[in-house]
N, C-alpha and C positions, 0 to 999 in steps of 0.2 A: 553534783559536788563539786566543791573548789578545795584548793591547798592555799597557805600562807607561809610566809617564813617570819620567825621568829629568833631575836636573839643579837641582832645588830647593835653592835652600842653597847655592850657588854662584852664581861672577860676577856680573850684575847680578840675578839670583833669589834676591835676600839680603832686599827691604824684608818685614818681618812681614808687614803685611799683603794686599801683593803675592802672597806664599807662601800665604796661609790663602785666599786667593780665588781662588787656582788650583789648591790642593788641592781647596777644595770643586767645583770647575768641575769639572775631573779624575772623580771622584765620579760626577756626574751625567751626564758624557759616557760613560762603559763604562768607563774604565781601569781595572784590575782591581792597578795598584799603583801605588808611590811608590817610590822606589829615590834615593838619598842616597850620595853620595862623602864622600871625605873626604882632604885631606893637611895632614900636622902643618906641614910647612914649602915654602916653593919657594924656587929659586934661579935667577938669569939663564943660568949656565950649568951645562948638567950634561955629566958624559964618563959617567955608567953605561952608558948607551946613547945611539948616536947613529947613525940618527935616532931618535926619540922612537918606541916599539917600537909602538903601535896605532894611527899613523897613517900613511900611503902619504908623505905629502907630510913628514914628517919632522920637525913644527912639532908643541910644544904645545899644548893646546885651546885652553889662556885663558894672560894673562901671569902674569909673576911676584907682581906686586902684586894681584893679585884678590882678591877676598873670598869665603872660603870656611868656612861655618860647622861648628860642630863638629857631629858628624853623632848624637849622642844629644840635643844640642840642637834640632836641625833636626826630628828624627824626632818629638820629645816635642811641638813645637810644632805640627807636620802632625796630629798624632793628637789634638790636643785641637779640631782644626775640620773631624776628620771621622770618619766611624762605621762603614764597612764597607772601604774600600778597603785592601790590603795594605800594609806597610811594612816597606822592606828597606834593608840595608847594600850596598851592590854601588859599591866592598867597603869593610869596612873593614880597613885594616892592621895586621894584630892584634899582628905581634911588636912592634910600637910602644906596646903598650899593656899594662898589668898585670891579668893573664886576673881576679883576683879581682875588682877595679873594673870590667871589660868583664861580666864575667857579671851582675856586680849591676845594672850601667845598661841592660844589654838586658833583664834580667828587669822591669826597673821601669817600661820603656816598654810591654814585653808587654802588665803586666797595666794598666795606664791606657789601653792600645788598645783591651783587651776579646782579649786575644790574635790581635792582626793582625800580628805581627813575624816578619822571616826573618831571619836574622842570615848575613849574607852575608860568607865572612873570606878573605883574602886575604893576597898580599905585598910588594904594590908594587912598583917599576920601579927606584926614585932609591937609591941607595948613600948620596948626599950626605943624604937625608932620616934613613935609620938613622945616620948620624956623628951629626948637631946633636942627635938622641934619645937620644944615648948608648947604640946596643945595636949590638951585632955583625952586621954584615951575613953572615956567615960563618955557617952551619949555620940560616939563617932558616929552611928547610924543618923543619926537627927543631923547633926554637923551637915554630913553630905548632902541628905534631901536638900539641908536649906541651901548650902551650894550650887548644887545643879539649879534650881530654881533661880537664884540669881544671875548663875548663866545663860539660862536661858533666855530670860528677859533682858540679860545685855544683847544679844546674839539677838532677839526680834524684835526690839520696837527701837524707834529712830531717839528717843529720848530716854531714858530709864528711870523709873523711880520701884526700887524694892523694899519692903520691909519686913525682916525674918527674925525669927528667934538669933542667929549668930550675924546675918548682915543686913545691914542698912543703909541707902543710898538713894538721893533724890534728885532727879534732874540732872544724868550722868547722861554725857556724849561718849561711847564707848566705841570708836572706829578704828578698824572697819571691820565688816560683819562679814560672817562666813557667807560659802556661794548658796548655802541652804538655811539662809538665819530662820526661816520661820518654822523647820523642821530639822534643824543639825542634827546628826545621827548619835544620838547617848546611848553607850553598852553600857548594860554592867558587868563587873568580874565576881566572877566566886561562885561555889557548889550548895551555900547554905541556903536554908528556906528563907532567910529574909530577905537574901539577893532574889533569889527566884521569885518575889513576890513584887521586888521593885520593877525587875523586868516585865511581869505581868502589867505594872500598873503604869509604868510610863518609858518604858527601855523600848529604844528601836531594836535593841539584840542585846543576847547574850553571853559573854565569854567565859566558857568551863573550862577548869584544870583536869587533865589527864582522869578521865571517865573512861569506863568500860561501855563500848554501846547498849549493855541492858541500864546499867546507871544513867546514861546519858536521856534513854528511852522515857525512864520513870520521870525526869526531872521535866524535859519540854513538853510531858502531857501535863505535867501542873503548871506549869506556866501557862499552854495554851487554855486550860482550864480556869485561871482563874483570869486571864485578860477577857474570857469570853462572858466571867460574870462582872465584871468590870464594863462592859460595853465594846470592849476593842475586837477589831479583827485579829486573832492568832496568828494567819497569814504574815502579815504585817512585821511579825517580831522575825528578826537575822539569828538562826543558831549557830554560834561558832563554837570551837575548844581549841585551848594552847593543851597538846601533847608532847609530852618527852618519850612516847611508849610506841611514836610512829614505824620503826623501823621493824618491830615484829607484827605489825598489821597485817594480816594476810587479805587477797581480794575480795573474800566472803566477809572481813569484817569491814572495809571500805563499804561495801555491798550495803551490811546492814547499818552503817552510820545514814546512809543514804535513804533506807527506807524508813528509818525512825524521823527524819526532819533535820538532820545536822545540814548545813548548807556549806558551812567551810570548817577543814582542820589546820590550826596552824602548830607547823613542824617547831617544835623547840628542843634544842640541843642537838648534836651529833655525835654519836660515836664512832666515826670514819677517823683519817689521820689529822693529827693537829693542823693548827693552822699556820700557814708559812706567810712569808712577805710576799710570795707572786703567785700563791693558788686558789686565788677567790672563786676565779670562774669555775674552776676543777670542783672545790667544794660545792658550791651551789647545783653544778650540774651534778653532782654526785647526789645528794639529797634530791631533788628532780625527778633523777632514775627511780628512787623508793616514793616517789609522791605524785607529781603532778604528772610522770609517764605512765604509773598503773593506772590512774582513771580513764586516762585518753588511749589505754592500749585496747585492743580488741578483745 
């Protein structure tokens, strides 16, 4: 099992040189990946879900006025300061993007990074964000499916033609192509049944959020069973999880995650000392001591 790191480009983790030093240190410490999230807009009050979907205490993980860098900008910056670590969106709120523009941006970052990009797609959770962006909340699942299919067409065909419910184009040249153009990795993020179904149907991976081993185990079994029914090899689907619970994990917890088939845990958030101008390396090393080092210790 591997460890990734999440949060660069959000909240206090947005100073360029701090991010660069953190990314270099993460690579040296043995982290497998750097994942970045996104939000187009934040609000003081949400009516979409109450409490917030993925936190037991029901509060948002950051203030409404927190800095959230564009994920494509963040990944490009991180790519320029690393050489081997995997770079992923965790997740991109795909229905809020133009699929041709998103396909171009992802392929471009994949090229400048030497083929290190993983595309994590999801719906987000805030109806208010969709309203602000002028995108209908209704049928968002169908819109995401259409966008993924259109983007895969652009990535994998020399001259691309696609006709879907929300996206239509003829004889489009979209270059560069990603390094793995025929099978570019698409992960779906979320804990719900509809997400699991999409992972099983055509996902390269699953990005869960804040599950205990027993919860994750049941959902992994569901994905694998559905994949087998569809004629796919479930062993080819990568299981990952963003988790803010990692400081509480014991060695037994990590062993259990490994046993159920979790391939990677991605550390989200950090309860340690606040970020200062020059403590990026120390900050990452402290996270590594409780994550990567635990996995590699005797």
